[in-house]
N, C-alpha and C positions, 0 to 999 in steps of 0.2 A: 504494500500500500504506500509506504513512504517512497519507495523507488519510483512507482508510477507517478506520484505527485511531483517528485523531483524531475522526472523526465519531461513532464509537461512544462515545468518552469524553465528548464534548460532549452527546450524547443522554442519557447516564446522569446527568451533572451537572445538566443542564437539565430532566431528567425529561420528555423529549420522545421521540417516535417516531424511531428511527434513520433511517428513510426520509425523514422530514421534514427532519432535519438534513443528510442527505447531499444533498438537493435544493437547499439554500440557495446563494445566490450567494457564492462564496468571497471576494469583496471586501467583503462586508457586515461592518460593525464587530462585534467580539465583545461590546462593552459598550454604552454609550448609543446609542440609535437603531438598534441592530442586533439581535443575538441576545438581548440583555438580560442578559448576565452582570452580576453586581454583585460587590462585594468578597468576599462569602462564597463564591459559586459560582466566582469567579475563583481563590480559594485551593483550592477543591476540585478544580478543573481542574488546577492546578499539581501538586497531590499525585497526582492520577491519572496525569498525564504522567510524573512521576517513577517511579511504580510500573510503568507500561506500557512506557516507553521507557528508563528509567534515566537520564533527563536532568533535572537540576535547573535549570529555566529561570530561576528567580530568581537563582541564583548565576552563571549564564552571561550574562544580559542584565539588568544592574542597573537599567536604566531601563524594562525590560519593554516596549520598543517592539515586540517580536515579537508581543505580544498585541493588536495593532491589528485584525487581520482573521484569518480562517481561513487565507488565503493566506500572510500574513506568518508565522504560527505554523507552518504546514506547511513553509515554506522554512527557518525557523530549525531545526526538528527535523531536516530532511534534512541540513543543514549540520553539526549537532551529531553526528548519527549517522555521517556520512561521515568526520568528524574522528577517530573511533575506529578506523576501518578501517586 
């Protein structure tokens, strides 16, 4: 469920087809050599995550290591959401 929601956000930020984003290897880097996020699209993604999930990634992970791959970001969001329960 988290991955599907994240895929929709990534598709919107990257202006790509949601099916294309859903089919990517989750270990692919989000930035250089991977999905191609840059600083601007990265900030748009963080804002979209805050709106969609209510999670301020930048405040919770100051080094932003969770933005390495789709997998790391999905795991981070799962942990952040589970911490609220």
